[in-house]
C-alpha positions as CSV (number, residue, x, y, z in Angstrom):
1,M,-28.9,-193.3,14.5
2,G,-26.2,-191.1,13.0
3,S,-26.0,-189.9,9.5
4,S,-23.8,-192.7,8.1
5,N,-25.6,-195.2,6.0
6,S,-23.2,-197.9,7.1
7,R,-24.0,-197.8,10.8
8,R,-25.2,-201.2,12.1
9,S,-28.8,-201.5,13.0
10,R,-29.7,-202.3,16.6
11,T,-32.3,-204.2,18.4
12,M,-34.7,-202.1,20.4
13,S,-32.2,-199.3,20.8
14,T,-29.9,-196.9,19.0
15,S,-26.8,-197.2,21.1
16,S,-24.3,-199.6,22.6
17,E,-24.7,-197.9,26.0
18,T,-28.5,-198.1,26.1
19,E,-28.0,-201.2,28.3
20,T,-31.7,-202.1,28.6
21,E,-31.7,-205.5,30.3
22,V,-34.0,-208.0,28.7
23,L,-34.3,-211.1,30.8
24,G,-35.9,-214.5,30.4
25,A,-38.2,-216.1,32.9
26,Q,-35.2,-217.3,34.9
27,G,-34.3,-214.0,36.4
28,G,-35.6,-210.7,37.8
29,S,-35.6,-207.4,36.0
30,D,-33.3,-204.5,36.6
31,Y,-35.0,-202.4,33.9
32,P,-34.8,-198.8,35.1
33,S,-38.1,-197.4,36.2
34,A,-38.4,-195.1,39.2
35,R,-42.2,-195.2,38.9
36,A,-42.7,-198.8,38.2
37,A,-45.3,-199.1,40.9
38,E,-47.6,-196.9,38.9
39,Y,-47.5,-199.4,36.1
40,P,-48.2,-202.8,37.8
41,S,-47.4,-206.0,35.9
42,P,-47.8,-209.7,36.7
43,R,-45.0,-211.7,38.5
44,G,-43.7,-208.5,40.0
45,I,-41.8,-207.6,36.8
46,D,-41.3,-203.9,36.2
47,C,-42.8,-202.8,32.9
48,P,-41.3,-199.5,31.7
49,P,-43.8,-196.6,31.7
50,P,-44.5,-194.7,28.6
51,R,-41.9,-192.1,27.7
52,G,-42.9,-188.8,29.4
53,A,-44.6,-190.5,32.3
54,G,-41.5,-189.7,34.3
55,G,-38.8,-191.5,36.1
56,S,-37.5,-193.8,33.4
57,D,-33.7,-193.8,33.3
58,C,-33.5,-195.6,30.0
59,P,-32.1,-193.5,27.1
60,A,-34.4,-190.8,26.1
61,P,-34.2,-188.3,23.3
62,S,-32.0,-185.3,24.1
63,R,-33.8,-182.4,25.8
64,G,-32.6,-179.5,23.7
65,A,-34.7,-177.4,21.4
66,N,-34.6,-180.0,18.6
67,S,-36.3,-182.6,20.8
68,S,-39.1,-180.5,22.4
69,T,-41.7,-182.3,20.4
70,R,-42.0,-185.9,19.4
71,T,-43.7,-187.4,16.4
72,G,-46.3,-190.1,16.6
73,V,-43.9,-192.5,15.0
74,E,-41.5,-192.1,17.9
75,E,-44.3,-192.6,20.4
76,D,-45.4,-195.8,18.7
77,Q,-41.8,-197.0,18.5
78,H,-41.2,-196.6,22.2
79,D,-44.5,-198.2,23.1
80,L,-43.6,-201.2,21.0
81,Q,-40.2,-201.4,22.6
82,A,-41.7,-201.3,26.1
83,I,-44.3,-204.0,25.3
84,L,-41.6,-206.3,23.7
85,A,-39.3,-205.9,26.6
86,Y,-42.1,-206.8,29.0
87,L,-43.1,-209.9,27.1
88,I,-39.5,-211.1,26.9
89,R,-39.0,-210.6,30.7
90,S,-42.3,-212.3,31.5
91,G,-41.2,-215.4,29.5
92,Q,-44.1,-215.0,27.0
93,V,-41.7,-214.3,24.1
94,R,-38.3,-215.7,23.3
95,I,-36.1,-214.1,20.7
96,V,-34.4,-216.3,18.2
97,T,-32.1,-215.3,15.4
98,Q,-32.4,-216.4,11.8
99,H,-29.4,-217.4,9.8
100,E,-28.6,-215.0,7.1
101,E,-27.6,-216.1,3.6
102,G,-23.9,-215.9,3.1
103,D,-22.9,-216.6,6.7
104,D,-19.9,-218.9,6.6
105,E,-20.5,-222.4,7.9
106,G,-23.6,-221.4,9.8
107,E,-21.3,-219.5,12.1
108,Y,-24.1,-218.3,14.3
109,S,-25.7,-221.6,15.0
110,D,-25.5,-221.0,18.8
111,D,-28.6,-220.8,20.8
112,Y,-28.8,-217.2,21.8
113,E,-30.0,-217.1,25.4
114,F,-30.7,-213.8,27.2
115,C,-29.0,-213.4,30.5
116,S,-28.7,-211.1,33.5
117,S,-25.1,-211.9,34.1
118,A,-22.4,-214.0,32.7
119,S,-23.4,-217.6,33.6
120,K,-19.9,-219.0,33.5
121,P,-16.6,-217.4,34.2
122,P,-14.7,-217.0,30.9
123,R,-11.9,-219.4,30.3
124,P,-8.4,-217.9,30.4
125,D,-6.0,-218.3,27.6
126,D,-3.9,-221.4,28.4
127,N,-1.2,-220.4,26.0
128,P,-1.0,-216.7,25.2
129,D,0.9,-215.8,22.1
130,T,3.9,-213.6,23.3
131,S,5.9,-213.7,20.0
132,R,5.3,-210.0,19.3
133,I,5.7,-208.6,22.7
134,D,8.9,-210.5,23.3
135,V,10.6,-208.5,20.5
136,N,8.9,-205.2,21.3
137,D,10.6,-202.4,23.2
138,I,7.9,-202.5,25.8
139,K,9.2,-205.7,27.3
140,N,12.5,-204.4,28.5
141,Q,10.9,-201.1,29.4
142,V,8.4,-202.8,31.8
143,L,10.9,-205.3,33.1
144,G,13.3,-202.5,34.0
145,D,10.6,-200.2,35.5
146,S,9.1,-203.0,37.6
147,G,12.5,-204.1,39.0
148,R,12.8,-207.4,37.2
149,L,16.1,-206.7,35.4
150,Q,19.6,-206.9,36.8
151,K,22.1,-204.2,36.2
152,N,23.5,-206.1,33.3
153,G,20.1,-206.1,31.6
154,I,19.4,-209.8,32.2
155,M,16.1,-210.8,33.7
156,K,16.3,-211.8,37.4
157,K,15.7,-215.5,38.0
158,K,14.1,-215.0,41.5
159,P,11.9,-212.3,42.8
160,T,13.4,-209.5,45.0
161,T,12.6,-209.8,48.7
162,I,12.3,-207.1,51.3
163,V,14.8,-208.8,53.6
164,G,17.3,-209.1,50.8
165,L,17.0,-205.4,49.9
166,L,17.4,-204.4,53.6
167,Q,20.4,-206.6,54.0
168,N,22.1,-205.4,50.9
169,R,21.6,-201.8,52.0
170,E,23.0,-202.4,55.5
171,I,26.2,-204.1,54.3
172,G,26.8,-201.5,51.7
173,R,25.8,-203.3,48.5
174,K,23.4,-200.5,47.7
175,G,25.8,-197.8,46.5
176,N,24.0,-194.7,47.7
177,Q,22.2,-196.5,50.6
178,Q,18.9,-195.8,49.0
179,F,16.3,-198.0,47.3
180,T,15.7,-197.3,43.7
181,C,12.3,-196.8,42.2
182,S,12.6,-200.2,40.6
183,D,13.4,-201.8,43.9
184,R,10.3,-200.4,45.5
185,R,8.1,-201.5,42.6
186,A,9.6,-205.0,42.7
187,I,8.4,-205.4,46.3
188,S,5.1,-203.6,45.7
189,C,4.2,-206.1,42.9
190,Q,4.4,-208.9,45.5
191,Y,1.6,-207.4,47.5
192,L,-1.2,-206.9,45.0
193,P,-4.6,-206.0,46.4
194,N,-6.5,-209.2,47.5
195,S,-8.9,-208.2,50.3
196,R,-12.0,-206.0,49.9
197,T,-13.5,-203.4,52.2
198,V,-16.9,-201.9,51.3
199,I,-16.6,-198.2,50.8
200,D,-20.3,-197.5,50.1
201,N,-23.5,-199.2,49.0
202,Y,-26.0,-197.5,46.6
203,Y,-29.6,-198.5,45.9
204,H,-28.9,-198.1,42.2
205,K,-26.2,-199.4,39.8
206,A,-22.8,-197.7,40.1
207,F,-21.4,-196.9,36.7
208,C,-18.2,-194.9,37.3
209,G,-15.5,-194.8,40.0
210,T,-12.3,-192.9,39.4
211,Y,-9.3,-191.6,41.4
212,S,-8.1,-188.1,40.6
213,K,-4.6,-187.6,39.2
214,E,-3.1,-187.1,42.6
215,G,-5.2,-189.8,44.2
216,N,-6.6,-187.6,47.0
217,I,-10.1,-187.6,45.6
218,F,-12.4,-190.4,44.4
219,L,-15.5,-189.8,42.3
220,T,-18.4,-192.1,41.7
221,A,-21.5,-191.9,39.5
222,A,-24.6,-194.0,39.9
223,Q,-28.0,-194.3,38.4
224,D,-29.7,-192.4,41.2
225,P,-28.4,-190.0,39.6
226,N,-25.9,-188.7,42.1
227,L,-22.2,-187.9,41.8
228,R,-20.4,-188.6,45.1
229,I,-16.9,-187.2,45.9
230,Y,-14.8,-188.7,48.6
231,N,-11.6,-187.4,50.3
232,T,-9.1,-190.3,50.2
233,E,-6.2,-188.8,52.0
234,N,-4.6,-191.1,54.6
235,G,-6.3,-194.0,53.1
236,K,-9.8,-193.0,54.2
237,F,-12.9,-192.5,52.1
238,D,-14.8,-189.5,53.6
239,K,-17.6,-188.3,51.4
240,F,-17.6,-184.6,51.4
241,K,-19.8,-183.6,48.5
242,T,-22.8,-185.0,46.6
243,I,-23.8,-183.4,43.3
244,R,-27.2,-184.1,41.7
245,A,-26.7,-184.7,38.0
246,R,-28.8,-182.8,35.6
247,D,-30.5,-183.8,32.4
248,V,-29.8,-187.5,32.9
249,G,-31.3,-190.2,30.7
250,W,-30.6,-193.8,31.9
251,S,-27.5,-192.9,33.9
252,V,-24.4,-190.8,34.0
253,L,-22.2,-192.6,31.6
254,D,-18.7,-191.1,32.1
255,T,-16.9,-188.7,34.3
256,A,-13.5,-186.9,34.1
257,F,-11.3,-184.8,36.5
258,S,-9.7,-181.7,35.3
259,P,-5.9,-181.8,35.5
260,D,-5.8,-179.3,38.3
261,G,-8.2,-181.4,40.3
262,L,-10.6,-178.5,40.8
263,Y,-13.4,-179.5,38.4
264,M,-15.1,-182.6,37.1
265,A,-17.2,-183.2,34.0
266,Y,-19.9,-185.8,33.4
267,S,-22.0,-186.9,30.5
268,S,-25.3,-188.7,29.9
269,W,-28.0,-188.9,27.3
270,S,-28.0,-185.2,26.7
271,D,-26.9,-182.6,24.3
272,C,-24.5,-181.2,26.9
273,I,-21.4,-182.0,28.8
274,H,-21.8,-180.8,32.4
275,L,-19.0,-179.1,34.4
276,C,-19.0,-178.9,38.2
277,N,-16.5,-177.5,40.7
278,I,-15.2,-179.8,43.5
279,Y,-14.2,-177.3,46.1
280,G,-15.6,-173.9,47.3
281,E,-18.8,-172.7,48.9
282,E,-20.2,-171.4,45.6
283,E,-21.5,-174.1,43.4
284,T,-20.6,-174.3,39.7
285,H,-22.8,-176.5,37.5
286,K,-22.5,-175.4,34.0
287,S,-23.9,-177.0,30.8
288,L,-21.5,-177.0,27.9
289,H,-23.7,-177.2,24.8
290,L,-22.4,-179.4,21.9
291,F,-25.3,-178.8,19.4
292,P,-25.1,-182.3,17.8
293,G,-28.2,-182.1,15.7
294,D,-29.4,-185.6,16.5
295,H,-32.6,-186.1,18.6
296,S,-31.1,-188.9,20.7
297,F,-27.6,-188.0,21.6
298,S,-25.1,-189.1,24.2
299,I,-21.4,-188.6,25.0
300,F,-20.1,-192.0,26.0
301,S,-16.5,-191.0,26.9
302,L,-14.8,-187.8,28.2
303,A,-11.2,-186.6,28.6
304,F,-9.6,-183.3,29.6
305,S,-6.5,-182.0,27.8
306,S,-3.5,-181.6,30.0
307,D,-3.6,-177.8,29.7
308,N,-7.1,-177.8,31.1
309,R,-8.5,-175.9,28.1
310,E,-10.3,-178.5,26.0
311,I,-12.7,-181.4,26.8
312,L,-12.8,-184.2,24.3
313,G,-15.9,-186.3,23.9
314,G,-16.9,-189.4,21.9
315,A,-20.6,-189.7,20.9
316,N,-23.2,-192.1,19.7
317,D,-23.4,-190.3,16.3
318,G,-19.9,-191.5,15.4
319,C,-18.3,-188.1,16.0
320,L,-15.6,-186.6,18.1
321,Y,-16.5,-183.3,19.9
322,I,-14.0,-180.8,21.3
323,Y,-15.2,-178.1,23.6
324,D,-12.9,-175.1,24.3
325,R,-13.4,-173.9,27.8
326,H,-11.6,-170.5,27.1
327,E,-13.8,-169.8,24.1
328,D,-16.8,-171.3,25.9
329,Q,-18.0,-173.1,22.8
330,R,-17.7,-176.3,20.7
331,T,-14.8,-175.8,18.4
332,L,-14.6,-179.1,16.6
333,K,-16.9,-181.9,15.4
334,I,-15.5,-184.6,13.2
335,D,-17.1,-187.7,11.7
336,A,-14.7,-190.2,13.2
337,H,-16.2,-193.7,13.1
338,E,-19.0,-195.6,11.3
339,D,-20.7,-196.4,14.6
340,D,-20.8,-195.2,18.2
341,V,-17.6,-193.7,19.6
342,N,-17.3,-195.5,22.9
343,A,-13.9,-194.4,24.1
344,V,-11.7,-191.3,23.7
345,T,-8.5,-190.3,25.4
346,F,-5.3,-188.2,25.0
347,A,-2.1,-190.2,24.4
348,D,0.0,-188.2,26.8
349,D,0.4,-184.9,28.6
350,S,1.2,-183.0,25.4
351,S,-2.5,-183.4,24.3
352,H,-1.4,-183.5,20.6
353,I,-2.3,-187.1,20.0
354,L,-5.8,-188.5,20.5
355,F,-7.1,-192.1,20.5
356,S,-10.7,-193.1,19.8
357,G,-12.4,-196.4,19.7
358,G,-15.9,-197.3,18.4
359,D,-18.4,-200.0,17.7
360,D,-16.9,-200.4,14.2
361,G,-14.1,-202.3,16.0
362,L,-11.4,-199.8,15.0
363,C,-9.1,-197.7,17.1
364,K,-8.0,-194.5,15.4
365,V,-5.1,-192.2,16.1
366,W,-5.5,-188.5,15.5
367,D,-3.2,-185.5,15.6
368,R,-5.0,-182.6,17.3
369,R,-2.8,-180.0,15.5
370,T,-4.1,-181.1,12.0
371,L,-7.7,-181.8,12.9
372,R,-10.3,-179.9,10.8
373,D,-14.0,-180.3,10.5
374,D,-13.7,-180.5,6.7
375,N,-10.7,-182.9,6.8
376,P,-11.3,-185.6,9.4
377,L,-8.4,-187.9,8.5
378,P,-6.7,-190.0,11.2
379,V,-3.0,-190.4,11.4
380,G,-3.5,-194.2,11.4
381,T,-5.8,-197.0,12.4
382,L,-5.3,-200.0,14.6
383,A,-7.4,-203.1,13.5
384,G,-7.7,-206.6,15.0
385,H,-10.8,-206.7,17.1
386,C,-13.8,-208.6,15.8
387,D,-16.4,-206.5,17.6
388,G,-16.9,-203.1,19.0
389,I,-14.4,-201.4,21.4
390,T,-15.7,-200.5,24.8
391,Y,-12.7,-198.7,26.3
392,I,-9.2,-197.3,25.6
393,D,-6.5,-196.6,28.1
394,P,-3.2,-194.9,27.1
395,K,0.1,-195.9,28.7
396,G,1.0,-192.2,28.9
397,D,4.0,-192.3,26.6
398,A,2.2,-191.5,23.3
399,R,3.1,-195.0,22.0
400,Y,1.1,-197.8,23.7
401,L,-2.5,-198.2,24.6
402,L,-5.0,-200.9,25.8
403,S,-8.4,-201.6,24.3
404,N,-11.3,-203.6,25.7
405,S,-13.7,-205.2,23.2
406,K,-17.0,-207.0,23.0
407,D,-15.1,-209.8,21.2
408,Q,-14.1,-210.7,24.8
409,T,-10.5,-209.7,24.5
410,M,-8.3,-206.9,25.6
411,K,-5.4,-205.9,23.3
412,L,-2.1,-204.0,23.6
413,W,-1.2,-201.7,20.7
414,D,1.9,-199.9,19.5
415,I,1.0,-196.9,17.4
416,R,4.2,-197.4,15.4
417,M,2.5,-200.5,13.9
418,F,-0.6,-199.2,12.1
419,S,-2.8,-201.6,10.3
420,S,-3.1,-202.1,6.6
421,Q,-6.2,-201.3,4.6
422,C,-6.8,-205.0,4.2
423,A,-6.8,-205.5,8.0
424,I,-9.2,-202.6,8.4
425,S,-11.5,-204.2,5.9
426,N,-11.3,-207.5,7.7
427,T,-12.2,-205.9,11.0
428,K,-15.2,-204.2,9.4
429,K,-16.3,-207.4,7.8
430,A,-16.0,-209.3,11.1
431,V,-18.0,-206.7,13.0
432,S,-20.7,-206.6,10.4
433,K,-21.2,-210.4,10.8
434,Q,-22.0,-210.1,14.5
435,R,-25.5,-211.2,15.1
436,W,-25.7,-211.0,18.9
437,D,-26.2,-208.2,21.4
438,Y,-23.7,-208.0,24.3
439,R,-26.2,-206.1,26.4
440,W,-28.7,-208.9,26.7
441,Q,-27.2,-212.2,25.4
442,Q,-24.7,-214.8,26.4
443,V,-21.4,-214.8,24.4
444,P,-21.9,-217.2,21.5
445,R,-19.4,-220.1,21.2
446,K,-18.2,-218.6,17.9
447,V,-17.1,-215.4,19.7
448,Q,-15.5,-217.3,22.6
449,A,-13.3,-219.3,20.3
450,K,-9.7,-218.2,20.2
451,K,-8.8,-216.7,16.8
452,T,-6.7,-214.0,15.3
453,L,-8.0,-211.8,12.6
454,E,-5.8,-211.6,9.5
455,G,-3.8,-208.4,9.6
456,D,-4.2,-207.9,13.3
457,T,-1.3,-205.6,14.4
458,S,-1.8,-205.8,18.1
459,V,1.2,-206.5,20.3
460,M,-0.6,-208.7,22.8
461,T,-4.1,-210.2,23.3
462,Y,-5.5,-210.9,26.8
463,R,-8.3,-213.4,27.3
464,G,-10.1,-214.4,30.5
465,H,-12.6,-211.7,31.3
466,S,-16.2,-211.1,30.1
467,I,-17.5,-208.0,28.4
468,L,-21.3,-208.0,28.7
469,H,-24.1,-205.5,29.4
470,T,-22.1,-202.3,29.5
471,L,-18.9,-200.5,28.4
472,I,-16.5,-202.2,30.8
473,R,-13.2,-200.4,31.4
474,C,-9.5,-201.5,31.4
475,H,-6.3,-199.8,32.5
476,F,-2.6,-200.1,32.9
477,S,-1.5,-200.5,36.5
478,P,0.2,-197.4,38.0
479,Q,3.8,-196.5,37.1
480,Y,4.7,-195.4,40.6
481,T,3.9,-198.7,42.4
482,T,4.1,-201.4,39.7
483,G,6.0,-199.9,36.8
484,Q,2.9,-200.6,34.7
485,R,3.6,-204.3,34.9
486,Y,-0.1,-205.2,34.8
487,A,-3.2,-204.6,32.8
488,Y,-6.5,-204.8,34.8
489,T,-10.1,-204.8,33.8
490,G,-13.6,-205.1,35.2
491,C,-15.7,-208.2,34.3
492,A,-19.3,-209.1,33.7
493,T,-19.0,-211.9,36.2
494,G,-18.5,-209.4,39.1
495,A,-14.7,-209.8,39.2
496,V,-11.6,-207.6,38.7
497,V,-9.1,-209.4,36.5
498,I,-5.4,-208.5,36.7
499,Y,-3.1,-209.7,33.8
500,D,0.6,-209.8,33.6
501,L,1.2,-207.3,30.7
502,L,4.1,-209.3,29.3
503,T,2.9,-212.9,29.5
504,G,-0.9,-212.5,29.2
505,E,-1.4,-214.7,32.3
506,I,-4.0,-213.8,34.9
507,V,-2.1,-213.1,38.1
508,S,-5.1,-212.2,40.2
509,K,-8.9,-212.4,40.0
510,L,-10.7,-210.4,42.7
511,T,-14.2,-211.8,43.2
512,G,-17.0,-210.7,45.5
513,H,-19.4,-208.5,43.5
514,K,-22.8,-209.9,42.5
515,Q,-23.1,-208.1,39.2
516,C,-20.7,-206.8,36.6
517,V,-17.9,-204.5,37.5
518,R,-18.0,-201.7,35.1
519,D,-15.2,-199.5,36.3
520,V,-12.0,-200.1,38.2
521,S,-9.4,-197.5,39.4
522,W,-6.0,-198.1,40.9
523,H,-4.6,-195.5,43.2
524,P,-1.7,-193.7,41.4
525,Y,0.6,-193.9,44.4
526,E,-0.7,-196.7,46.7
527,N,-1.4,-200.4,46.2
528,T,-5.1,-199.8,46.5
529,L,-7.7,-200.6,43.9
530,V,-11.4,-199.6,43.8
531,S,-14.1,-201.5,41.9
532,T,-17.4,-200.0,41.0
533,S,-20.2,-202.5,40.3
534,W,-23.8,-202.7,39.1
535,D,-24.7,-204.3,42.4
536,G,-24.4,-200.8,43.8
537,M,-21.3,-201.6,45.8
538,V,-18.0,-199.6,45.7
539,G,-15.2,-201.8,47.1
540,K,-11.7,-201.0,48.1
541,W,-9.1,-203.7,47.6
542,E,-5.8,-203.8,49.5
543,Y,-3.3,-206.5,50.3
544,M,-3.9,-208.6,53.4
545,Q,-1.9,-211.6,54.4
546,E,-3.9,-214.7,55.2
547,E,-3.8,-215.9,58.8
548,D,-2.6,-219.4,57.9
549,S,0.0,-218.4,55.3
550,E,3.2,-220.2,55.0
551,D,6.5,-218.7,56.1
552,E,7.5,-216.6,53.2
553,Y,11.0,-216.0,54.6
554,S,12.0,-219.6,54.0
555,D,14.1,-218.3,51.0
556,T,15.2,-214.9,52.0
557,S,18.1,-214.3,49.7
558,D,17.7,-211.6,47.0
559,S,17.5,-213.0,43.6
560,D,20.9,-212.1,42.3
561,E,23.0,-210.3,44.8
562,S,21.8,-210.8,48.4
563,P,24.1,-212.5,51.0
564,S,23.7,-216.2,51.5
565,E,22.9,-215.8,55.2
566,D,19.2,-216.4,55.9
567,Y,17.0,-214.2,58.0
568,N,15.9,-216.0,61.2
569,C,13.2,-215.0,63.5
570,P,13.9,-215.5,67.2
571,P,12.3,-218.6,68.9
572,R,8.5,-218.4,69.2
573,R,6.2,-219.9,71.8
574,S,3.8,-221.1,69.1
575,R,3.2,-221.1,65.3
576,R,0.3,-218.6,65.8
577,L,2.5,-216.1,67.6
578,A,5.3,-216.6,65.1
579,D,3.0,-215.8,62.2
580,K,1.7,-212.8,64.1
581,D,5.2,-211.4,64.7
582,R,6.2,-212.1,61.1
583,R,3.2,-210.1,59.8
584,Q,4.2,-207.2,62.1
585,V,7.8,-207.4,60.9
586,E,6.6,-207.4,57.3
587,H,4.4,-204.4,57.9
588,F,7.2,-202.3,59.3
589,Q,9.7,-203.4,56.6
590,R,7.3,-202.3,53.9
591,Q,6.9,-199.0,55.7
592,A,10.6,-198.5,55.8
593,L,11.0,-199.4,52.2
594,F,8.7,-196.6,51.0
595,D,9.7,-193.9,53.5
C-alpha cells in the first residue's frame, strides 16, 4: 500500500478497515457478498465472487481514471484471497503463525484463533494508575464542571441529591435562587443511560451513527449502502431522508456533519469525499475529488473545520488531505504517518490545531497555519500505544484528547506533554512486533497483559473494552449534561462501556447487542446515548429506574450544605404504590431542575 517502505505488510488486505471476516468452522460467515447465491459453496458459506462480478462490498480498487483497468497480477491476487478466505471459513485451512527470530522470550507463543466476536469480555483494570491525572489540571476542571467540588474547592464527600438542591433553594441557601450548571450536571450524572429502545434494524452492518452538533438530527450509515437521517427533536427518531451512497466499496466508513447542520459528508473506498445536503427539495450529491494517485484508496476519517470551509480526511496511504470547499479543490496533501491514518479531528473551534492517529501507533499534533506539502512537520507527537490507533476524540479545549487503540486500551493525552524521540521509537518498535490481526483474531495474552511502554506520556489509561474487527470509536461525554466527567466507547463484545474519566473505573456497561458496537454518540444536551452495531441495530439508551429499586431518598441531605431534615413521603397503601409515587416525584423534580 502507500509509498513508504516502512509500512507494515498485511494479511490478505491492504488496510486496517478492510475488515474481511475470516472465520473458523465454529461460526458462520458475514463476508460481504450481495450476490453470494450466484457462487454456491458447501455448508452454506458465502464464497466471495470474483472482483467485477458485482455486489461485493469488500474493499475494491478506487474507481477513478487510474483504476479503469486491472493487471493480471491483481486479478490473480484477488482470486487467491477469495480462495484462501473460503478455505479458512470452511475449516479446511487453519492459519498459524511462525515465531520470528529476535522476538523476545517467544512473546507471541499464543495460539492465534480466528473469531467472529470477542469470546470473553475483557477484564477491567482492577487498579488504574491515577498518579498523573491526580496532579493534572484536568482533575479540578472536571470535578468543578461536574458539580463535585464545594465552593472552597474541596471535593464533596457525598453526591448531590435533587431533594437537597430543592430544599436549599426554597430556604434561600442558593443565593440567586437558581441552580448552577454544575448543580444540574451533578444530578444528571446520577441518571446515566441504562435502558435501551430499538430505533431501527437494518439487514446489513451499521457502521456509523452520529448526532449533529445541536442534537436535532441523527445520521446513520450501513453496509446497504444507505445513509439515513432522523429528526430527533422532542426525543423522537423520525426518519425523514434516505440517501443512497455512491461509489461504495465494502461500506461507508465515516460521516461528518457540517457545522451549520445543512450538509453531511461521507467516505468509503473511493478517490472522493461525497457531500450531500440534508434539507431542501433539490438534491445535492457532489463528489469532491482528492486525486490520491493510489489504485486502492480510502478515507477512513472525516472532519469539517468550524468555519465550514475545509474538510479534513485521513487516508490509507498514510496522508492527510484537506479539501477547500470555496476553491472547490484539494489544497493540501501531506505524508503524515508511516501507515494508515485511521483518525483525524480538529482540536477546537478555531480549526488551527489538528490531531491525527494512525496504524503506526502514534498520535500527531499539527498546526494548520504552518502546514505545507513540502514541509509536513508536526508540532509534536504523542507516543505510548503498542498498536495502531483506531479513533481520536478531542475534548474541545485544544489541550486534551482521547485515543482508542488495537492494544485494547483507551488513553487520555495532554498536548502540553509531548513524547520524546525515544518514546516514539519505542512505540514504533512495539507496533512492528505485532504479529496478529485484530480484524480476524482473538487478542493474544501478550497484548491483554497490563503494561506501560517506556516513555508513555499519556495522562490516563483505560482498560476493560475490546477493540476487534473494526475502527471502534470513543468519546468524551457531553459538557452540558455531565461536565465531560466520563469517557465512553464501543466494544467488540456488543457493549457500550462508560469510564469515569478521573479514576479509570467502569461506571456502566450497557449490554444487549449481538455483535460489536462500532459507533456511539451521546446527545449534546440530553442524557441519551445511541449505539450503532454490526448486528444492524441502532439502539437508544436512556435512564429508567428499575421497578424493584430501593428507596433512594433514605439519605436525602445534600452532601455538604443541605438541611438535616429528611424528605418524607406521605403514608402509602403499599410498597408498590409508594415506589410508583416516588418515581413520579423523581420525574417531576428532574424536569423542574432543568427548566
